[in-house]
C-alpha positions in Angstrom: 5.2 12.5 5.0 8.3 12.5 1.8 6.1 11.5 -1.2 9.0 11.4 -3.4 12.5 10.8 -4.3 14.8 11.1 -7.1 16.3 8.2 -9.7 19.8 7.7 -10.0 20.3 5.8 -12.8 20.3 8.3 -16.6 18.5 8.3 -18.6 17.9 5.5 -21.7 17.9 2.7 -20.0 16.6 0.1 -17.7 15.7 0.1 -14.6 14.3 -2.0 -11.8 12.6 -0.5 -8.8 10.9 -2.4 -6.8 8.7 -1.4 -3.9 8.3 -3.5 -0.4 5.6 -2.7 2.0 5.9 -4.7 5.6 2.9 -5.1 8.3 4.4 -2.1 10.5 4.1 0.2 6.8 7.7 0.5 6.5 8.1 1.4 3.1 11.5 0.4 1.2 12.4 1.7 -2.6 15.2 -0.5 -4.4 17.1 0.7 -7.8 18.5 -2.4 -9.5 18.3 -4.2 -6.1 19.7 -1.6 -4.3 18.0 0.1 -1.6 17.6 3.7 -2.8 15.1 4.5 1.1 12.7 3.2 3.1 10.3 5.1 6.2 7.3 4.5 7.8 3.9 5.2 6.7 2.3 7.1 9.3 -0.8 5.8 9.2 -3.1 9.9 10.1 -0.5 10.8 6.5 -1.4 7.8 4.6 -5.4 6.3 4.4 -4.4 4.3 1.5 -6.4 4.5 -2.1 -9.9 6.1 -2.4 -11.9 7.3 -5.1 -10.7 11.0 -4.3 -7.3 9.2 -3.6 -6.2 6.3 -6.3 -3.8 4.2 -6.8 -1.6 5.5 -9.5 1.9 4.5 -11.4 4.1 8.1 -13.0 1.7 10.3 -11.9 2.8 13.2 -8.9 -0.2 14.5 -6.7 1.3 18.0 -7.1 1.9 19.5 -11.3 1.8 17.8 -14.1 5.5 18.6 -15.0 6.0 16.7 -12.5 4.8 13.0 -13.8 7.5 11.0 -15.0 8.2 11.2 -18.8 9.0 7.4 -20.0 7.4 3.9 -20.8 6.4 2.1 -17.7 7.2 -1.8 -18.6 6.3 -5.7 -16.6 4.3 -3.7 -14.0 3.7 -6.3 -10.9 1.6 -6.3 -8.1 2.2 -8.8 -5.5 0.6 -9.3 -2.2 3.2 -11.9 -1.1 7.3 -12.4 -1.4 
């Protein structure tokens, strides 16, 4: 399962990133309203959040050298569209 992706925007510009996931576990990633990646989360590979695997934003599962180094503004989570 792919757990990372590249953002194509230049640095020093505002971008809008949207993640959606449906009941079939299809995850879609949009950059400035353009679909840039999609894949299906496999149940055996994704067990959701837990104390040992919390939800994070801008944090890499690997080394901290891959962590997001910028500002995140106006973050929201919705359970409907």
